[in-house]
N, C-alpha and C positions, 0 to 999 in steps of 0.2 A: 430639547429642553436645556441641554448644557450650553449650546450656542446662544439661546435666548437669554438665559440668566447671565451669561458672560457679557453680552451686549448691554443689558440693563445695568449691570454693575459698573461697566466701563463708562456709560453715560452719566451715572450718578457721580462717579469719581471726578470726571472732567467738569461737571457742573459745579461741584464743590470747589475745585481749583479756581474756576473763573470767579466765583463769588468771593473767595478769599483774596484773589488778586485785586478785584475791584475795591474791596475794603481796605487793603493795604495802600492802594493808590490814593484813596480818599484821605486816609488818616496820616500817611507818612509824607506825602508830597505837600510842602507848605504852600499856601496860597497867599500871594501878596497883591493887594488891591492897588491899582494905579488908575486914577480917574475912572473908578467904578468898573474897571476891567480886571480879570484875574490873570496874574503873571505866573507862568510855570517855567521860568527860565532857570530855576535852581536844579542843576543836573545831578548832584550827589544823592539826594533822597530818591530820585527816580532810578538811579543805578542800583541803589540798595533794594528798592522794590523789585527790580528785574531779577537780581540775584536771588532774592527770597522766592520769587516765582519759580525759578529754575530748581531751587532746592525742593519746593513743594511738588514740582512735576516729577523729580526723581524719586521722592518719597512715595508719591502716589503710585508710580510705576512699580516700585518694590512691593507696596501693599497689594497692588493688583495681581502681581505674580503669585504672592502667597495665597490670596483669596482664590485665584484661578486654580491653583493646585488643590485647594480645599473643595472647590466646586467639582473638580474632576473626580476627586476621591468620593465625594458624596453622590454624584450622579452616574459617572461612567463606571465606577467600581462597586456599585451596589445595585440591587434589584436585578431585573432580567439582563440589562446591558452589561453587567459584570461578567457574564459568560463570554460574550463576544470580545470584551476587553481583555480577559485572560487569554482567550484563544489568540487574539491579535498579538499580544505581548510575547507569548511563548512561540508563536510562529517565527519570530526572529531567530530562534535557536534551532529551527528545523533545517537540515541540510540534505535530506533525501526524502523520497516519496514515502518510504517506510516510516520515517519520523512523522511526516505529515499525517499519514493514515492513523498512526497511534494517537496523535493529538486530537484528531477528529473523534475517535472513539472515546477517549478519556473525557473530553470537555463537551463537545457538541452533542454526542449521543448519550453518554452516561449522566453527565451533570445537567445539561440543558434540555434533555429529552427531545432533541431534534433528529431529523433524518437527513442524510447527506447523499448527494449524487455528484460525482466528479467525472467529467467527460472530456476526453481528448477529441474535440469536434473535428479537427483536421483529419484524423484517421478514423473518426466515428467509432471510438473505442472507449468503453466504460472502464475507467481506471479504478474507481471506488464507488461502491454503493452500500449503504447501511443494510444490516441484516433484516430490517423491518420489512413487513410484507408490502408496504406502500412503495418503497424505493426499489424493491426487487421485482416489481410488476413489469412485465414486458410491454404492456399497454402504455405505461408511463414512459418507458424508454422511447417508444415509437412516437408518442405525442411530443416529447421534448425535442426529438430530432426534427419533427415537422415544424414546430413552433419557432425553434431557435437554431437556424442553420449555421454553418461555419462562418458565413460573412456577417453574422450579427454584430452590431457595433459594440465597442467596448464600454464598460461602465457597470453600475449597480442598478438592478431593476427589481421591482416588487412583483410578486406572483399572487394572483387572485384565486378564488375558489376553483375556477376552471383551468388554473395554471397559466392563464394569459397574463400579460403585463397590466398592472394597475398603477395609477399615478400617485396614490396616497398610501402611506404605510399603514394607516388605520384600517384599510380594507384588505390588507395582505395576509396571506397564510404562509408566506415564505419569501425568500429573495434569491437572486442569483447574481454572480459576478462573472462577466465576460472579459477575458484577458488573454491575449496572445493565442487565440484559437482554443482555449480551454474554458469550459463552463463549470462553475462551482455553484451547485444548487443547495440551498438549505431550506428545508420545509419545517415550519414551526407555527403552531396555532396562535401563539402570543407574539407574533412579529411586531405588532403595533406598539409593544412595550419597549422595544429597542430604541435607544436614543439615536437620532439621525446622524449625529456627529461621528458615530462609530464606523459607518459604512465607508467613507473615504479612506480612513485609516486601514480598515481591513482589506480594501481593494489594493492599496499601496503595498501592504505587507505580502499579499498573495502574489502580486507581480514580482516583488523582490525575491520571494521564495522560488518562484518558477525559474527566474534567471539564475539564481544561486544553485538550484538543483541541477539545471542543465549544465552549468559550468563544472560542477563536481562530477556529474556523469561523464562529461568529456574528459576530465582529468583521470577518472577511474579507467576509462578505456586506454588512455596513454599508459597508466600504471601497470596495465596487464603485461606490458613488455619489460617491466623492470625485473631485475634479478631477484629481488625479495619475493615477489609474487610467484616467480617461476620455481623458486626453492620451496615455497609453500605448496605449490601444485605438485611438485615431485613427491613431497612428503605424503600428500593426500593420496596420490596414485599408488603409493606403497601399501596402502590399506587394501587395495583391490587385488584380486587374483592376478599373479604375474603370468600364469599359464593355466589353461583349463585342464582339470583332472579328466581322466577317462574311465569313469565307472562302468561296471558291467551293464550292458544293454541300454546305454544312454550316450548320446552325442550332444555336446554343448558348444555354444559360441556366445560371445558378448560383444557389445559395442558401447563405447563411452566417449562422449564429446561434450565437455563442459562449455557453457556459454562464455564464461571468462575462465581464467586459469584455474581458479578454485570453484568447487561445485558442491551442491547439497545432495546430488544423486549418488547412489552407491549400489553395489551388488556383490554377491559372493556365492560360491559353490563349495560345500563342505561334505565330502564323503563320510557317511556314518559307519557303514559296514559294506560288505560285498554287494548288497542289493539296494541299500538305501542311501539316498543323497539329499542333503538339505540345499535348497536353492532359495535365494532371497534377493529382492530388489526393492529399493525405497527412495524416497525423495523428502528432504528436509525443507521446511518452509523458509522462504527468503533466499538470499544469495550472499556471497562473500564469506568473510572470515568466520562469522558466527555459525553459518550453515555448515562450513567445512569442519568446525570443531565438533558439532553435533554428529555429523556424519562419521567422524573418526571414533566418537564415543559409542555409537550404535554398533559399528563394525567390531570394535574391541569387546563390547559386552557379549555379543553373539559368539565370538571366537572362544572366550574363556568359559562360557557356560558348559558344564560337563555333560549334562544330559540333553543332547541336541534333539532328541525325540519329544521332549517336553515343550511343545510349541507355546502353550499358555504361559509356562514359566519363563520362557525367553521373552515373550512380549511384555510380561510384567516387569522383568528385569530391565528391559530397554526403557519402559515407561518411567520407572523409578530413577534410572540414571539421568535421563533428560530433565526430569523435574528437579533433580538434585543440582543441576547447573544454574537454576534460578534465572533463566534468560527471558522469562515472561511470555514472549510471543513465539518461541521456537517449539516446533513439534515435527513429527514425521508421519507420513503415510508409508505403508510398506506391505509387501506380499512375501509371505514365508511359507514354503511348502516342503514336504518330504516325499520324494518320488521313490516308490518301491517297485523295482522292475521284476521282482518275484511275484508279488501279489497283484501287480499291474494296477496300482492305485496311486493317487496323490492326495495326501492329507494336508490341509492348508489353513492358514489364517490370513485373511485379506483385510488389512486395516486401512480401508478407504482408498485403496488403489483402484483406478477406474479401468485399467486396460488388460489385466491378465486374462488369457483365453487359452482354450484347447482347440486346435484345429484337427478334426478327425475325418477319416475317409468314410463315406457312405455310398450306397448304390447310386445315388443321384449326383455324387461328386463330394467334394470337401464341404464340410459345414463347421460353423464356429460355435463353441460352447463357452459361455462366460463363467469365470471363477469369481462369483459375486462377492461383494464386501460382506463380511460377517463380524466386523470389529470397528470401533471408532478410531479416530486419529490417536496417535500415541505421544504422550509427553506433556499434555496440557490440560486434559480433563480427566476426571476419575474413571478408572476402568475396573469394574467390579468382577466381571466374569468374562473369560475369553472363550469363544466358541470355536471349535475345530470342525471343519467340513471335509468331506471326502468325495472324490470323483473317480470313476472307473477309467482306466487307461487301456488302449489297444495298441497293438503293434503299428508303428508308423505315425502315431499321434505326435503332434508338435505343440509344445507348450511355449507360449510367448508372453514374456513379462516386459513392460515398457513404461518409462516415465511419461508424464503427460506432455512433455516437450515433443513427443512423436505425434500423438493424435491431435494436439491443439495447435499445431503449426497452421498458419493461414495463407491462403492465396491472395492475390491482389483484390479480390472481392470480399475479403474478410470472412471467408467460409473455412471452418476448421476441417482439416483432413479427415479426422475421425467421424465426421458427419456425412461423408461421401461414400457412394458405392465403389468409387475408385479404390478406396482404402481396403474395403472388405474383399473386393475382387482380386486385388494384388496379393493379399494374404492367402486366399484360396489357391490362386494360380501358382504361388511359390511354395506352398506347403509340402509338395513332394520333394523339394530340394533339400540338400544338407543345410544344417543350421547356419553355417557361415554364408552360404549363397543366399539363403532366405534373408538374412540380415542385410546383405548387400542390396538386395532388391528393395527392401523397405527404406533403407537410407537413401538410395537413389530417388525413390518416390518422394520422400520428404524434401530433398534438395530441389527437385524439379517443381514440386507443388509450391514451394516457397518462392518460386520465381527469382532465385538468386539474390534475394534481399537478406538483410541481417536477421538471423534467428533471434528469438526472444526468450528462449529457455534451453536448459541442458537437454541433451539427447542421450538416453541410456536404454539399452535393450539387453535382455538375457533370454536365450532360446535353448530349449532342451527338446531332443527328439528321441522317442522311444524306439529302440531297435527290435526287430523280430527275432 
């Protein structure tokens, strides 16, 4: 609509210029009759007419520019198209994928009521999908992989009811942009109301963002070697235990390997009395400086809490502290437990950590018991009541806490380690060993399973073994 109106207006402007020029030529150029013929040899009036024509052309061009801006504001920045126009404009200020995902949520999901799927087709990896049931459907993922492979040509394409390509936007229920091996799908029932002029602009800005984000990512990798980041990393490491305590009836070991110099992972071990020990491991959302700041805040909040047996109180204090930073998208998952070697129990709160387990000996061999989640994520949503669970412990039991960087590491076939029997078998086979040796086995497994490619997340583990 915008392009059509612009062309109509431009045609009208040039027709008016032509008519004015003809009128000027007729009235300004004197006509002298010689033997019934018209003589146009007087060049001065002709020159004046030509100058006036140029002035008219410049004036018309200026007027066209103003009208074009008015048309763009009227059409591109109102109605349904305004959502994509705002998204396109603000995409110019995105410098990381995290910025990009926040923009998708704020404009396309919340304001425009669209669902979005962003896929790295080269690695066949979903980078972002809206929380809507539609885009979280595995059947949809499989269908998109079949329909639109990595060698799909670049450009903008409209999606029909069956998610195949349709030629006209009036029949579309969404669209997708293929660029540089990435597929950006937007599902929207009112796609037909978007002005066609917006799509080339959106494609161009997405291409620019991908190049910009890759460049910044490369620079970030280089900056890992800088002195400033190393100093920050040293400060962060100072929050972690410098050496493991040796509480009665308990052996402990830990492993910490940040993806970059600074990390959002953290752990601590705090003896409460002769028989009770507080253990904690957590992971802050995101990476970089903001995650490191939240990590330090969490660790400090736990350390200064006087009553360390009050697990609900500690969780509430951490939640309040993170929310007080007003970082919007920052939160933490964490596991916090009190191991009592006299009562042989562990009381714990699992705030959405996926991996805490107890490996215990049975007549059939070692078996794994999950310390299931009983609390929501901390720092971003309301927490009304914190539940504390309890598990019985036996001599020789091994308690393993790990960040998702351990279980979610992938092999060359994109299969996560945590979904394999190899992972559980290794845990059971190594459960009889000392905590330090157990961790070495798991770390070696992660590195071998990852096929010596670059890791994509921090690796953190804390292991406690109950002594007889």
